[in-house]
C-alpha positions as a printed Julia matrix, in Angstrom:
92×3 Matrix{Float64}:
  94.46  359.07  -32.54
  92.04  361.65  -33.85
  94.09  364.67  -35.44
  97.5   362.95  -34.75
  99.81  362.27  -37.69
 101.63  359.01  -37.83
 105.39  359.14  -38.1
 105.59  355.74  -39.88
 103.21  353.3   -41.43
 104.48  349.61  -41.53
 102.36  346.72  -42.45
  99.28  349.03  -42.19
 100.16  349.91  -38.59
 100.49  353.62  -37.91
 103.29  354.5   -35.45
 102.79  357.73  -33.45
 105.95  358.74  -31.81
 105.08  359.77  -28.23
 108.75  360.52  -27.1
 111.74  361.21  -29.2
 114.49  360.05  -26.95
 115.35  358.51  -23.62
 113.04  356.65  -24.23
 112.32  356.54  -27.9
 108.68  355.41  -27.9
 105.58  354.91  -30.16
 101.98  354.04  -29.94
 100.68  351.82  -32.66
  97.24  351.87  -34.3
  95.41  349.96  -36.93
  92.73  352.55  -37.72
  91.39  354.0   -34.4
  92.4   350.81  -32.42
  95.75  350.73  -30.49
  97.46  347.61  -31.26
 101.01  348.22  -29.69
 103.38  350.11  -27.73
 107.13  350.29  -28.71
 109.89  351.55  -26.35
 113.67  351.81  -26.5
 115.59  352.67  -23.4
 118.91  351.75  -21.99
 119.63  349.57  -25.1
 116.48  347.38  -24.52
 113.71  347.61  -27.21
 110.3   346.06  -27.0
 107.06  345.79  -28.42
 103.92  345.19  -26.24
 100.42  344.16  -27.53
  98.01  345.84  -27.46
  99.39  348.6   -25.22
 102.01  349.33  -22.55
 102.08  346.47  -19.99
 100.41  344.06  -22.4
 101.93  340.98  -23.88
 105.41  341.58  -25.07
 105.69  340.28  -28.58
 109.18  341.52  -29.52
 112.44  342.15  -27.71
 115.8   343.27  -28.97
 119.08  344.97  -27.79
 119.97  347.61  -30.51
 123.22  349.67  -30.4
 121.09  352.84  -29.68
 120.66  353.45  -25.87
 117.71  355.65  -25.61
 117.3   356.57  -29.29
 117.9   354.34  -32.25
 121.11  354.88  -34.38
 120.12  356.13  -37.71
 121.13  352.88  -39.46
 118.7   350.49  -37.23
 115.46  352.47  -36.62
 113.78  351.01  -39.8
 114.89  347.46  -39.13
 113.63  347.3   -35.54
 110.42  349.18  -36.01
 109.59  346.7   -38.87
 110.46  343.6   -36.82
 108.21  345.11  -34.03
 105.44  345.77  -36.35
 105.57  342.41  -37.93
 105.28  340.8   -34.47
 102.32  343.19  -33.55
 100.56  342.26  -36.85
 100.98  338.67  -36.29
  99.7   338.74  -32.72
  96.79  341.11  -33.79
  95.6   338.87  -36.56
  96.13  335.66  -34.64
  93.68  336.87  -32.01
  90.95  337.7   -34.41
């Protein structure tokens, strides 16, 4: 994550958007350690811990298809980060 600016910080987790739409996706970090991967495509949103293909810790079906509607992004990103945070600190 060196030199990359996060788009959001939720619960101390930095979200770095890696694709803006179709899918909308993010890599998630606590410091230099990747702790999650978020992806929204075809109306299905999920959070994997600690990376893509890891344990799915959150799933939802927002209105947005390949990109969140403006009124739902903050809600779903927060729920996903909460699940990642709980999984990360449960393992320590």
